[in-house]
C-alpha positions as CSV (number, residue, x, y, z in Angstrom):
1,X,6.7,-23.9,-35.4
2,X,8.5,-20.7,-36.4
3,X,11.4,-19.6,-34.2
4,X,10.2,-17.3,-31.4
5,X,11.6,-13.8,-31.8
6,X,9.5,-11.5,-29.6
7,X,8.9,-11.5,-25.8
8,X,6.2,-9.4,-24.2
9,X,6.2,-8.6,-20.5
10,X,3.3,-7.3,-18.4
11,X,4.2,-4.7,-15.9
12,X,2.0,-4.5,-12.8
13,X,2.5,-7.6,-10.5
14,X,4.7,-9.2,-13.1
15,X,7.8,-6.9,-13.0
16,X,6.8,-4.8,-9.9
17,X,4.3,-4.8,-7.1
18,X,1.0,-3.2,-7.7
19,X,-2.1,-5.0,-6.4
20,X,-0.9,-4.9,-2.7
21,X,-1.3,-1.1,-2.8
22,X,-4.9,-1.5,-3.9
23,X,-5.5,-3.9,-1.0
24,X,-4.0,-1.5,1.5
25,X,-6.1,1.4,0.1
26,X,-9.2,-0.8,0.4
27,X,-8.4,-1.4,4.0
28,X,-8.2,2.4,4.5
29,X,-11.5,2.8,2.6
30,X,-13.2,0.2,4.7
31,X,-12.1,2.0,7.9
32,X,-13.4,5.3,6.6
33,X,-16.9,3.9,6.0
34,X,-17.0,1.4,8.9
35,X,-20.0,3.3,10.4
36,X,-22.0,2.9,7.1
37,X,-21.3,-0.6,5.8
38,X,-19.6,-3.8,6.8
39,X,-16.4,-4.7,5.0
40,X,-17.8,-7.5,2.8
41,X,-20.8,-5.4,1.7
42,X,-18.5,-2.5,0.9
43,X,-16.1,-4.6,-1.1
44,X,-19.0,-6.1,-3.1
45,X,-20.4,-2.6,-3.9
46,X,-16.9,-1.3,-4.8
47,X,-16.2,-4.2,-7.1
48,X,-19.6,-3.7,-8.8
49,X,-18.7,0.0,-9.3
50,X,-15.3,-0.9,-10.7
51,X,-16.9,-3.3,-13.1
52,X,-19.4,-0.9,-14.5
53,X,-16.9,2.0,-14.7
54,X,-14.2,0.2,-16.7
55,X,-15.8,1.4,-19.9
56,X,-15.9,5.0,-18.6
57,X,-12.5,5.3,-16.8
58,X,-10.5,2.3,-17.9
59,X,-8.0,0.5,-15.8
60,X,-5.8,2.2,-13.2
61,X,-5.7,4.2,-9.9
62,X,-7.7,7.2,-11.1
63,X,-10.7,5.0,-12.1
64,X,-10.3,3.1,-8.8
65,X,-10.4,6.4,-6.9
66,X,-13.6,7.5,-8.7
67,X,-15.2,4.1,-8.0
68,X,-14.4,4.5,-4.3
69,X,-16.0,7.9,-4.2
70,X,-19.1,6.6,-6.1
71,X,-19.4,3.7,-3.7
72,X,-19.1,6.0,-0.7
73,X,-21.9,8.2,-2.0
74,X,-24.1,5.1,-2.6
75,X,-23.6,3.4,0.8
76,X,-24.2,6.6,2.7
77,X,-27.2,7.5,0.6
78,X,-25.6,10.8,-0.5
79,X,-24.6,11.7,3.0
80,X,-20.9,11.0,2.9
81,X,-18.9,13.9,4.5
82,X,-16.6,16.0,2.4
83,X,-13.8,15.0,4.8
84,X,-14.2,11.4,3.8
85,X,-14.2,12.3,0.1
86,X,-11.0,14.2,0.7
87,X,-9.4,11.3,2.4
88,X,-10.3,9.0,-0.4
89,X,-8.7,11.3,-2.9
90,X,-5.6,11.5,-0.7
91,X,-5.4,7.7,-0.6
92,X,-5.5,7.6,-4.4
93,X,-2.8,10.3,-4.6
94,X,-0.7,8.3,-2.2
95,X,-1.0,5.3,-4.5
96,X,0.1,7.5,-7.5
97,X,3.2,8.6,-5.6
98,X,4.2,5.2,-4.3
99,X,7.8,4.2,-5.2
100,X,8.2,1.3,-7.6
101,X,9.3,-2.0,-6.0
102,X,10.6,-4.6,-8.4
103,X,9.6,-8.2,-8.0
104,X,12.3,-10.8,-7.6
105,X,14.2,-11.7,-10.8
106,X,12.5,-8.9,-12.8
107,X,15.6,-7.2,-14.2
108,X,17.5,-10.5,-14.7
109,X,14.5,-12.0,-16.6
110,X,14.2,-9.0,-19.0
111,X,17.9,-8.8,-19.5
112,X,18.1,-12.5,-20.3
113,X,15.2,-12.4,-22.7
114,X,16.7,-9.4,-24.5
115,X,19.9,-11.4,-25.4
116,X,18.1,-13.4,-28.1
117,X,14.8,-11.7,-28.6
118,X,13.1,-8.4,-29.1
119,X,11.5,-7.5,-25.7
120,X,8.4,-5.4,-25.3
121,X,6.6,-4.0,-22.3
122,X,2.8,-4.4,-22.8
123,X,0.7,-3.0,-20.1
124,X,-2.7,-1.4,-19.6
125,X,-3.9,1.4,-17.4
126,X,-3.5,5.1,-16.9
127,X,-0.8,6.5,-19.3
128,X,0.8,8.9,-17.0
129,X,1.0,6.5,-14.1
130,X,2.4,3.6,-16.2
131,X,5.0,5.9,-17.7
132,X,5.9,7.1,-14.2
133,X,6.3,3.5,-12.9
134,X,8.4,2.5,-15.9
135,X,10.7,5.4,-15.5
136,X,11.2,4.7,-11.8
137,X,11.7,1.0,-12.4
138,X,15.0,1.5,-14.1
139,X,14.0,-1.1,-16.7
140,X,13.0,1.3,-19.5
141,X,16.2,1.1,-21.5
142,X,15.9,-2.7,-21.7
143,X,12.8,-2.7,-23.9
144,X,12.7,-2.4,-27.7
145,X,9.2,-1.1,-27.5
146,X,6.5,0.0,-25.0
147,X,2.8,-0.3,-25.5
148,X,0.3,1.2,-22.9
149,X,-3.1,0.1,-24.0
150,X,-6.7,0.6,-22.8
151,X,-7.3,-3.2,-22.7
152,X,-5.5,-6.4,-23.7
153,X,-7.4,-8.4,-26.3
154,X,-6.4,-10.8,-29.1
155,X,-6.6,-8.1,-31.8
156,X,-4.5,-5.7,-29.6
157,X,-1.8,-8.4,-29.2
158,X,-1.9,-9.3,-32.9
159,X,-1.3,-5.6,-33.8
160,X,1.5,-5.1,-31.3
161,X,3.4,-8.3,-32.3
162,X,2.9,-7.5,-36.0
163,X,4.2,-3.9,-35.6
164,X,7.1,-4.7,-33.2
165,X,7.9,-8.3,-34.1
166,X,7.2,-11.0,-36.6
167,X,3.6,-11.7,-35.7
168,X,1.9,-13.4,-32.8
169,X,2.9,-16.9,-33.9
170,X,6.5,-16.0,-33.1
171,X,5.8,-14.2,-29.9
172,X,5.5,-15.0,-26.1
173,X,3.6,-12.9,-23.6
174,X,4.5,-13.2,-19.9
175,X,2.3,-12.0,-17.1
176,X,0.4,-12.6,-13.8
177,X,-3.1,-12.3,-15.3
178,X,-4.7,-15.3,-16.9
179,X,-7.4,-13.1,-18.3
180,X,-5.3,-10.4,-19.8
181,X,-1.8,-11.8,-20.3
182,X,-2.4,-15.4,-21.3
183,X,-5.8,-16.2,-22.8
184,X,-5.9,-13.3,-25.4
185,X,-2.4,-13.8,-26.7
186,X,-3.0,-17.6,-27.1
187,X,-6.2,-16.6,-29.0
188,X,-4.0,-14.4,-31.2
189,X,-1.7,-17.3,-32.0
190,X,1.1,-16.7,-29.5
191,X,2.4,-18.4,-26.4
192,X,1.1,-17.3,-23.0
193,X,3.3,-17.7,-19.9
194,X,1.5,-17.4,-16.6
195,X,3.5,-16.2,-13.6
196,X,1.3,-16.5,-10.5
197,X,1.2,-13.6,-8.0
198,X,-0.1,-13.6,-4.5
199,X,-2.8,-11.0,-5.1
200,X,-5.2,-11.3,-8.1
201,X,-7.9,-8.6,-8.7
202,X,-11.3,-10.4,-9.0
203,X,-11.9,-8.8,-12.5
204,X,-8.7,-10.4,-13.8
205,X,-9.4,-14.0,-12.7
206,X,-10.0,-16.7,-15.3
207,X,-9.5,-20.4,-15.7
208,X,-6.3,-21.7,-17.4
209,X,-6.5,-23.1,-20.9
210,X,-5.6,-26.7,-19.8
211,X,-4.0,-28.9,-22.4
212,X,-3.2,-26.0,-24.7
213,X,0.3,-26.5,-26.2
214,X,0.9,-22.7,-26.1
215,X,0.0,-22.3,-22.4
216,X,2.9,-22.4,-19.9
217,X,3.3,-21.7,-16.2
218,X,6.4,-20.8,-14.2
219,X,6.6,-20.2,-10.4
220,X,8.5,-16.9,-10.8
221,X,10.5,-14.9,-13.4
222,X,13.7,-16.8,-12.2
223,X,12.4,-19.8,-14.2
224,X,11.9,-17.8,-17.5
225,X,15.3,-18.3,-19.1
226,X,14.9,-22.1,-18.8
227,X,11.4,-22.0,-20.2
228,X,12.5,-19.9,-23.2
229,X,15.4,-22.3,-23.8
230,X,13.1,-25.3,-23.8
231,X,10.6,-23.5,-26.2
232,X,13.5,-23.2,-28.6
233,X,14.0,-27.0,-28.6
234,X,12.3,-28.8,-31.5
235,X,11.4,-31.9,-29.5
236,X,9.5,-29.7,-27.0
237,X,7.5,-27.9,-29.6
238,X,5.5,-31.1,-30.1
239,X,4.6,-31.4,-26.4
240,X,1.5,-30.2,-24.7
241,X,2.4,-27.0,-22.8
242,X,5.1,-26.5,-20.2
243,X,4.9,-26.2,-16.5
244,X,8.1,-25.6,-14.5
């Protein structure tokens, strides 16, 4: 196996908190529409709206806000008050203005990886919002490259690791989404490192690639330096995956 030279980090819920703010906003949304739909029904309708709108609005807060408005119109049969629409917009604006809160070990993990590798930030979502969060995180200067993409697929990873590194076969991607951060990079020929997070968006859920030698799992970013060290050991390269 070629020496690993490039490390990619996901952003939301890998380096800083994100999904919890969506959950809090959904609580607010449910309270606004409590007279029109019960919470479970509302969440089902909202998730359906998000799913069908991904191709229109992409990932991120603005698409989420539009999906909430669409859902509010649907469940009220076009009778949603303008005051509710205004409060939904305000909730989305609050999310866009929320301070960035780094997850434990985030800075140390990036700094450690950068000692012996090129490090990249690879995230998807709204360009302006992701740029804002990166700037506020204080981590921007640590990365050799930043890619904000519309979606994370095997061809996208192959392009990024070819342009910024030595190809996918010499790259590692670290993130909390099995669907976006692990499976496609393994398909592209790289290593995928899964870092579980307490909150997982339903549209990002996927089964792990069990018994795949390029799949690894760590409990948090504090375990990353040890994993990268082990991946550099020839004897481990012949083993089946790594779980710390």
